[in-house]
C-alpha positions as CSV (number, residue, x, y, z in Angstrom):
1,M,0.0,0.0,0.0
2,S,1.3,3.4,-0.9
3,E,2.0,6.0,1.8
4,S,-0.7,8.4,0.3
5,S,-3.4,5.7,0.4
6,S,-2.5,4.6,3.9
7,E,-2.8,8.2,5.1
8,K,-6.3,8.5,3.7
9,K,-7.4,5.2,5.2
10,A,-9.9,5.5,8.0
11,P,-8.7,4.8,11.5
12,V,-9.0,1.2,12.6
13,S,-12.2,0.3,14.5
14,V,-12.0,-2.9,16.5
15,E,-15.4,-4.4,17.0
16,N,-14.4,-7.3,19.3
17,I,-13.2,-5.7,22.5
18,R,-11.7,-9.0,23.8
19,I,-7.9,-8.9,23.5
20,N,-6.5,-11.9,21.7
21,E,-2.7,-11.5,21.6
22,G,-2.3,-14.2,18.9
23,H,-4.7,-12.4,16.7
24,E,-3.0,-9.0,17.3
25,A,0.3,-10.5,16.4
26,L,-1.0,-11.8,13.0
27,E,-3.2,-8.8,12.1
28,G,-1.4,-6.0,13.8
29,Y,-1.5,-4.4,17.3
30,V,-4.1,-1.8,18.1
31,L,-3.1,0.1,21.2
32,D,-5.3,3.3,21.2
33,P,-8.4,2.8,23.3
34,S,-10.3,5.2,20.9
35,H,-10.0,2.6,18.1
36,Y,-12.1,0.1,20.0
37,A,-15.9,0.1,19.3
38,G,-18.3,-0.3,22.2
39,D,-17.6,-0.2,25.9
40,V,-13.9,-0.4,26.5
41,S,-14.2,0.2,30.3
42,T,-13.7,-3.6,30.8
43,L,-10.3,-3.4,29.2
44,K,-7.2,-2.5,31.3
45,T,-5.1,0.4,30.1
46,S,-1.8,1.9,31.0
47,A,-1.8,4.4,33.9
48,D,-2.0,7.4,31.6
49,G,-4.8,5.8,29.5
50,R,-2.9,6.0,26.3
51,F,-2.4,2.3,25.6
52,I,-4.6,-0.9,25.9
53,L,-2.6,-3.4,27.9
54,I,-1.5,-6.4,25.7
55,P,-1.8,-9.0,27.1
56,Q,-4.6,-8.2,29.6
57,P,-3.3,-9.2,33.1
58,L,-5.4,-11.3,35.5
59,D,-6.8,-9.8,38.6
60,S,-4.2,-11.5,40.7
61,N,-1.0,-10.3,42.5
62,D,0.6,-13.6,41.3
63,D,0.5,-12.3,37.7
64,P,4.0,-10.8,37.1
65,L,2.4,-8.2,34.8
66,N,0.8,-6.7,37.9
67,W,4.0,-6.4,39.9
68,S,5.2,-2.9,40.8
69,P,7.5,-1.1,38.3
70,R,10.3,-1.1,40.9
71,R,10.1,-4.9,41.3
72,K,10.1,-5.4,37.5
73,W,13.0,-3.1,36.9
74,V,15.1,-4.7,39.6
75,I,14.6,-8.1,37.9
76,V,15.5,-6.5,34.5
77,A,18.7,-5.0,35.9
78,I,19.7,-8.4,37.4
79,I,18.9,-10.3,34.2
80,A,20.9,-7.6,32.2
81,Y,23.9,-8.1,34.5
82,I,23.8,-11.9,34.3
83,A,23.3,-11.7,30.6
84,A,26.4,-9.5,30.3
85,L,28.6,-12.0,32.1
86,A,28.7,-14.5,29.2
87,D,30.3,-12.2,26.7
88,Y,32.3,-10.3,29.3
89,T,34.1,-13.6,30.2
90,G,34.4,-14.5,26.5
91,G,35.8,-11.0,25.7
92,S,38.3,-11.3,28.5
93,A,39.6,-14.5,26.9
94,I,40.4,-12.6,23.7
95,I,43.1,-10.6,25.5
96,T,44.5,-13.5,27.5
97,V,45.2,-15.3,24.1
98,I,48.5,-13.4,23.8
99,P,50.1,-14.2,27.3
100,Q,48.7,-17.7,27.1
101,S,50.3,-18.4,23.8
102,I,53.6,-17.2,25.3
103,Q,53.2,-19.3,28.5
104,W,52.1,-22.5,26.8
105,H,54.3,-22.1,23.7
106,L,51.4,-22.0,21.2
107,T,50.6,-19.8,18.2
108,Q,48.0,-17.1,18.7
109,A,45.7,-18.9,16.3
110,A,46.0,-22.2,18.4
111,A,45.4,-20.4,21.7
112,Q,42.4,-18.7,20.2
113,R,40.6,-22.1,19.9
114,A,39.5,-21.6,23.5
115,V,37.7,-18.4,22.4
116,V,36.1,-20.1,19.4
117,G,34.9,-23.1,21.5
118,N,33.4,-20.8,24.2
119,L,31.5,-18.8,21.5
120,F,30.0,-21.9,20.1
121,T,28.7,-23.2,23.4
122,I,27.4,-19.8,24.4
123,G,25.2,-20.0,21.4
124,A,23.9,-23.4,22.2
125,C,23.3,-22.6,25.9
126,G,20.2,-20.5,25.4
127,L,18.4,-23.3,23.4
128,F,18.6,-25.6,26.5
129,V,17.8,-22.8,28.9
130,V,14.5,-21.9,27.4
131,A,13.5,-25.5,27.0
132,L,14.2,-26.3,30.6
133,A,12.7,-23.0,31.9
134,S,9.4,-23.6,30.1
135,F,9.1,-26.8,32.1
136,F,11.0,-26.4,35.4
137,G,10.5,-22.6,35.7
138,R,12.7,-19.6,35.2
139,L,14.1,-19.3,38.7
140,P,15.5,-22.8,39.4
141,V,17.1,-22.9,35.9
142,I,18.9,-19.6,36.3
143,F,20.0,-20.6,39.8
144,F,21.5,-23.9,38.6
145,F,23.2,-22.5,35.5
146,Q,24.7,-19.6,37.4
147,T,26.1,-21.9,40.0
148,V,27.9,-24.0,37.3
149,M,29.2,-20.8,35.7
150,V,30.9,-19.7,38.9
151,G,32.6,-23.1,39.1
152,T,33.8,-23.0,35.5
153,C,35.2,-19.5,36.0
154,I,37.3,-20.8,38.9
155,W,38.4,-23.7,36.7
156,S,39.5,-21.3,33.9
157,A,41.5,-19.3,36.4
158,A,43.2,-22.3,37.9
159,A,43.9,-24.4,34.8
160,T,47.4,-25.6,34.6
161,S,47.5,-26.7,30.9
162,F,45.9,-25.4,27.8
163,D,43.8,-28.6,27.4
164,S,42.3,-28.1,30.8
165,Y,41.7,-24.4,30.1
166,L,40.1,-25.3,26.8
167,A,37.7,-27.7,28.5
168,A,36.8,-25.1,31.1
169,R,36.0,-22.5,28.5
170,I,33.8,-24.8,26.5
171,I,31.8,-25.9,29.5
172,N,31.6,-22.4,30.8
173,G,30.0,-21.3,27.5
174,F,27.3,-23.9,27.9
175,F,26.2,-22.5,31.2
176,C,27.1,-18.8,31.2
177,S,24.5,-17.6,28.7
178,V,21.5,-18.3,30.9
179,G,20.6,-14.6,31.2
180,Q,21.4,-13.8,27.6
181,G,19.7,-16.8,25.9
182,G,16.5,-16.4,27.8
183,A,16.3,-12.6,28.1
184,L,13.1,-12.1,26.1
185,M,11.1,-14.6,28.1
186,W,11.7,-12.4,31.2
187,V,10.7,-9.3,29.2
188,K,7.5,-11.0,28.0
189,D,6.7,-12.3,31.5
190,L,6.9,-8.9,33.1
191,F,6.0,-6.2,30.6
192,F,3.2,-5.2,28.2
193,F,3.6,-4.9,24.4
194,H,4.0,-1.1,24.4
195,E,6.9,-1.4,26.9
196,H,8.9,-4.0,25.0
197,P,11.3,-1.9,22.8
198,R,12.7,0.2,25.6
199,V,13.1,-2.8,28.0
200,I,14.8,-4.8,25.2
201,N,17.1,-1.9,24.5
202,Y,18.3,-1.8,28.1
203,I,19.1,-5.5,28.2
204,E,20.7,-5.6,24.7
205,F,22.8,-2.6,25.7
206,S,24.3,-4.7,28.5
207,I,24.7,-7.7,26.2
208,I,26.3,-5.8,23.3
209,L,28.5,-3.8,25.6
210,S,30.0,-6.8,27.5
211,P,32.3,-8.2,24.8
212,Y,34.0,-4.8,24.7
213,L,34.1,-4.2,28.4
214,G,35.8,-7.6,29.0
215,P,38.8,-6.9,26.8
216,L,39.0,-3.3,28.1
217,I,39.3,-4.3,31.7
218,T,41.3,-7.4,31.0
219,S,43.9,-5.4,29.1
220,F,44.7,-3.4,32.2
221,I,44.7,-6.5,34.4
222,V,47.1,-8.5,32.2
223,S,49.4,-5.5,31.7
224,G,50.1,-5.5,35.5
225,T,49.7,-9.1,36.6
226,T,49.2,-12.7,35.4
227,W,46.3,-13.5,33.0
228,R,44.8,-15.7,35.6
229,W,43.6,-12.7,37.5
230,A,41.4,-11.8,34.6
231,F,39.4,-15.0,35.3
232,W,39.5,-14.5,39.0
233,V,37.8,-11.2,38.3
234,C,35.3,-13.1,36.2
235,T,34.8,-15.5,39.1
236,I,34.1,-12.5,41.4
237,L,31.6,-11.0,39.0
238,A,29.9,-14.4,38.4
239,G,29.7,-14.8,42.2
240,I,27.9,-11.5,42.5
241,G,25.5,-12.7,39.8
242,W,24.9,-15.8,41.8
243,F,24.0,-13.8,44.9
244,L,21.8,-11.5,42.8
245,V,19.7,-14.6,41.7
246,F,18.3,-14.6,45.2
247,L,16.6,-11.2,44.4
248,L,14.8,-12.7,41.4
249,D,11.5,-14.5,41.6
250,E,9.6,-17.0,39.4
251,T,7.9,-15.2,36.5
252,L,6.5,-18.2,34.6
253,F,2.8,-17.7,34.8
254,D,0.3,-19.5,32.6
255,R,-3.0,-17.6,32.3
256,S,-4.7,-20.5,30.5
257,T,-4.5,-23.0,33.3
258,P,-5.7,-23.0,36.9
259,S,-3.3,-21.0,39.1
260,V,-1.2,-22.8,41.7
261,P,-0.3,-21.1,45.0
262,R,3.2,-19.6,44.8
263,G,4.4,-21.3,48.0
264,T,7.6,-20.3,49.8
265,Y,10.5,-18.6,48.1
266,V,12.8,-21.6,48.7
267,S,10.3,-23.9,47.1
268,R,10.3,-21.7,44.0
269,L,14.1,-21.4,43.9
270,L,14.5,-25.1,44.0
271,G,11.7,-25.8,41.6
272,I,9.5,-27.7,44.1
273,Q,6.6,-25.4,43.8
274,Q,6.8,-25.4,39.9
275,A,6.6,-29.2,40.0
276,K,3.0,-28.9,41.0
277,S,2.2,-27.6,37.5
278,W,4.0,-30.3,35.6
279,K,0.7,-32.0,34.9
280,H,-0.1,-29.1,32.6
281,R,3.2,-29.3,30.8
282,S,5.3,-31.8,28.8
283,L,9.0,-32.1,28.9
284,L,9.1,-33.4,25.4
285,E,7.0,-30.5,24.3
286,S,9.4,-28.1,26.1
287,F,12.4,-29.5,24.2
288,S,10.5,-29.3,20.9
289,R,9.8,-25.6,21.3
290,P,13.1,-24.4,19.8
291,I,12.7,-26.8,16.9
292,I,9.2,-25.6,16.2
293,T,10.4,-22.0,16.4
294,I,13.1,-22.3,13.8
295,T,10.5,-23.7,11.3
296,K,8.9,-20.3,11.1
297,L,10.3,-18.5,8.0
298,P,10.4,-15.0,9.5
299,V,12.5,-16.3,12.4
300,L,14.9,-18.1,10.0
301,I,15.2,-15.1,7.8
302,I,16.0,-12.8,10.7
303,L,18.6,-15.2,12.0
304,V,20.4,-15.3,8.6
305,Y,20.3,-11.5,8.4
306,Y,21.7,-11.2,11.9
307,F,24.3,-13.9,11.3
308,L,25.6,-12.0,8.3
309,N,25.8,-8.7,10.2
310,F,27.1,-9.7,13.6
311,A,29.8,-12.1,12.4
312,W,32.0,-9.2,11.3
313,V,31.4,-7.2,14.4
314,I,32.8,-10.2,16.4
315,G,35.5,-10.7,13.8
316,V,36.8,-7.2,14.4
317,N,36.5,-7.5,18.2
318,T,38.3,-10.8,18.5
319,T,41.2,-9.9,16.3
320,V,41.7,-6.2,17.0
321,A,44.2,-6.9,19.8
322,I,46.3,-9.0,17.4
323,W,46.1,-6.3,14.8
324,L,47.2,-3.6,17.2
325,T,50.2,-5.8,18.2
326,N,51.3,-6.9,14.7
327,I,50.5,-3.8,12.7
328,Y,50.7,-0.9,15.1
329,G,53.4,-2.2,17.4
330,F,51.4,-2.3,20.6
331,S,53.4,-4.3,23.1
332,P,52.1,-7.9,23.7
333,R,53.4,-7.7,27.2
334,D,52.2,-4.2,28.1
335,L,48.5,-4.1,27.1
336,D,47.6,-0.8,28.6
337,Q,47.4,0.7,25.1
338,S,45.0,-2.0,24.0
339,G,42.9,-1.4,27.0
340,Y,42.4,2.3,26.2
341,F,41.7,1.3,22.5
342,Y,38.8,-0.9,23.6
343,F,36.9,2.2,24.8
344,F,35.7,2.4,21.2
345,G,33.2,-0.4,22.0
346,V,31.9,1.3,25.1
347,V,31.4,4.6,23.3
348,G,29.7,3.1,20.3
349,V,27.3,0.9,22.2
350,L,26.4,3.7,24.6
351,F,25.5,6.0,21.7
352,G,23.6,3.2,20.0
353,W,21.6,2.6,23.2
354,F,20.9,6.3,23.7
355,A,19.7,6.7,20.1
356,G,17.7,3.5,20.3
357,H,16.0,4.7,23.5
358,F,14.1,7.3,21.4
359,L,14.3,6.0,17.8
360,H,12.5,2.6,18.2
361,D,9.4,4.2,19.8
362,A,9.6,7.1,17.4
363,V,9.5,4.7,14.4
364,G,6.5,2.9,16.0
365,R,4.6,6.1,16.4
366,F,5.5,7.1,12.8
367,Y,4.1,3.8,11.5
368,L,0.9,4.1,13.6
369,R,0.1,7.5,12.1
370,R,0.4,6.2,8.6
371,H,-1.4,2.9,9.1
372,A,-4.6,4.1,10.8
373,G,-3.5,3.1,14.3
374,R,-2.4,-0.5,13.6
375,L,1.2,-1.5,14.3
376,D,2.4,-4.5,12.4
377,P,5.6,-6.2,13.7
378,E,7.4,-5.3,10.4
379,A,7.4,-1.7,11.5
380,R,10.3,-2.6,13.9
381,L,12.5,-3.4,10.9
382,I,12.4,0.1,9.3
383,I,15.3,1.3,11.4
384,T,17.5,-1.6,10.2
385,Y,18.1,0.1,6.8
386,P,20.2,3.0,8.0
387,A,21.8,0.8,10.7
388,T,22.9,-1.7,8.1
389,L,24.4,1.1,5.9
390,I,26.4,2.3,9.0
391,L,27.8,-1.3,9.4
392,C,28.8,-1.4,5.7
393,V,30.6,2.0,5.7
394,S,32.4,1.1,9.0
395,L,33.7,-2.2,7.6
396,I,35.0,-0.6,4.4
397,I,36.9,2.1,6.2
398,L,38.3,-0.3,8.8
399,G,39.6,-2.5,5.9
400,F,41.3,0.4,4.2
401,G,42.6,1.7,7.5
402,L,44.3,-1.5,8.3
403,Q,45.5,-2.1,4.8
404,H,47.2,1.3,4.6
405,E,48.0,1.5,8.3
406,W,46.1,4.7,8.9
407,H,46.2,6.1,12.4
408,Y,44.7,3.7,14.9
409,M,42.2,6.4,16.1
410,V,40.6,6.1,12.7
411,L,40.1,2.5,13.4
412,A,38.7,3.3,16.8
413,V,36.1,5.8,15.5
414,F,34.8,3.4,12.8
415,A,34.9,0.4,15.1
416,A,32.7,2.5,17.4
417,T,30.3,3.3,14.6
418,Q,30.1,-0.4,13.8
419,C,29.0,-1.0,17.5
420,F,26.5,1.8,17.1
421,G,24.9,0.2,14.1
422,V,24.8,-3.3,15.5
423,M,23.2,-2.0,18.8
424,I,20.3,-0.5,16.8
425,V,19.9,-3.7,14.7
426,T,19.9,-6.0,17.7
427,T,17.1,-4.2,19.5
428,A,15.0,-3.9,16.3
429,I,15.2,-7.6,15.4
430,N,14.5,-8.7,19.0
431,A,11.4,-6.5,19.2
432,Y,10.3,-7.7,15.8
433,L,10.4,-11.4,16.6
434,L,8.8,-10.8,20.0
435,D,6.0,-8.9,18.4
436,C,5.5,-11.7,15.8
437,Y,5.6,-14.6,18.2
438,P,4.8,-13.6,21.8
439,E,4.1,-17.2,22.6
440,G,7.7,-18.1,21.7
441,S,9.5,-15.3,23.5
442,G,12.2,-17.4,25.1
443,E,12.7,-19.5,22.0
444,V,13.3,-16.5,19.6
445,S,15.6,-15.0,22.2
446,A,17.6,-18.2,22.3
447,W,17.9,-18.4,18.5
448,I,19.0,-14.8,18.3
449,T,21.7,-15.5,20.8
450,A,22.7,-18.6,18.9
451,S,22.9,-16.7,15.7
452,R,25.0,-14.0,17.3
453,N,27.5,-16.3,18.9
454,W,27.7,-18.8,16.1
455,A,28.4,-15.9,13.7
456,G,31.2,-14.9,16.1
457,F,32.4,-18.5,16.1
458,M,32.6,-18.6,12.4
459,A,34.2,-15.2,12.0
460,T,36.8,-15.8,14.8
461,Y,37.7,-19.1,13.2
462,I,38.4,-17.7,9.7
463,Q,39.3,-14.1,10.3
464,I,43.0,-14.2,11.0
465,E,44.0,-16.5,8.2
466,W,41.6,-14.8,5.7
467,V,43.1,-11.4,6.4
468,A,46.7,-12.7,6.3
469,R,46.0,-14.3,2.9
470,L,44.1,-11.5,1.1
471,G,44.7,-8.4,3.1
472,P,42.3,-6.4,5.3
473,A,40.9,-4.1,2.5
474,R,39.7,-7.1,0.4
475,V,38.4,-9.1,3.3
476,L,36.5,-6.4,5.1
477,G,35.3,-5.1,1.8
478,T,33.9,-8.5,1.1
479,Q,32.3,-8.5,4.5
480,A,30.8,-5.1,3.8
481,G,29.3,-6.5,0.6
482,I,27.7,-9.4,2.4
483,T,26.3,-7.0,5.0
484,F,24.8,-4.8,2.3
485,A,23.3,-7.8,0.6
486,S,21.7,-8.9,3.8
487,V,19.4,-5.8,3.9
488,F,17.3,-7.5,1.1
489,F,16.2,-9.9,3.8
490,M,14.6,-7.0,5.6
491,L,13.0,-5.7,2.4
492,F,11.6,-9.1,1.8
493,L,10.1,-9.3,5.3
494,Q,8.6,-5.9,5.0
495,M,6.9,-6.8,1.7
496,F,5.9,-10.4,2.5
497,G,6.5,-10.9,6.3
498,K,2.9,-10.5,7.3
499,R,1.6,-12.9,4.6
500,L,4.3,-15.4,5.6
501,R,3.2,-15.2,9.3
502,Q,-0.5,-15.6,8.4
503,W,0.3,-18.5,6.0
504,Q,2.3,-20.4,8.6
505,G,0.2,-19.4,11.6
506,R,1.1,-19.2,15.2
507,M,3.7,-21.3,17.0
508,S,1.8,-24.4,18.3
509,F,3.6,-26.1,21.2
510,G,1.0,-28.8,21.8
511,S,-2.1,-29.0,23.9
512,K,-2.2,-28.4,27.6
513,K,-2.3,-31.4,29.8
């Protein structure tokens, strides 16, 4: 539909005042109470009356949607912190590659296998987290996974051989992504539709910042003491996360089945109380949920797009310390310079978060005005076009900068703009998939995490040898071309995404027992 015709279209009038979230996801969300015909007094709205609450909460204090804003945001802050730990520890390992290769008499490429293995299992972690959390509950799963993470951080710090360290990093990855992989299920449990983009932007800020914060801090640690202290710091941070779990609560709440009394906090923490609802769930169904999710074409298309964009962000991040050492003469034994350089990631992600805080909602309002008050999930993708262009330009200049050994501050500036672009993209695609499939919030979150980390796995595995063989300009130029081509996936979804979703229907996870 052309813009002019959409502007002339009469405002949407919703005859049925019952809110069906699945129908809204397929046909488009109507948030303005004035667009509902009949008596809307039975519908719950936001405190200012501007938005119909989707989904409609039950009249129960047990419903997490009814919890106080302070309680909700404390939980979001803790989940954001725990989610950041995965890539913080992984990013720390990027810097320790250099002293480890010296200590264990390995090439840097060989020592980097631990980084690659960790990235792969971080990606896989979320798929198991959401399957287990949909059956056993959110709280006991995050408690168990965070406990194992603390143990594997201790193991990483105390490893006496590279093989032992490699095993620690691989197992650590499989447990450390409990907050990251399941982030959207917490958002969906606690917040209404109109609140999602801003909440997602906060959590994704923490996640995208962490792989830059890890190398930044670790560079200063390693420059003054042994690399092991980098992982003792990771252990301390993970331990803080473990204690913070005790400030969380169970948010799994099924509005379609009879409610079960919440019981004591300890019983919820250990999963005893959640076990009383097992008769309404199926463990096989829970493990089938990620598989069902990936069969939805909009999900698969978004994952491919994100893979083709985020791969090169991780590729730059995991190899920049090596480039600074080999090309610019930064000392491999005195990493203070590298530490200062990694401020580029902090600056870029911070600006991306700040811009996204306003832009994502502004794009939604723009779309609502031009589509008669109905917000289709595809509106979330509009902002990916300029963000993808920023990623392309950043890669091209980074390639030429490395090829011709331009001043390293040029690299810092455009590595920061790359972070800015990927921050915008990440929030947009998370919001899109959550809008499309609210019933699969945890599963789409897990697959996005898998796409991000497996892209990093691939890029880290090939980046060093690829650049050595063809040169930075050709390699990063090729990556820019791939990134630009990926924007056609967004164009396809904006043209046909709604029809694809209507054709395939909702995610069906089986009947309740």
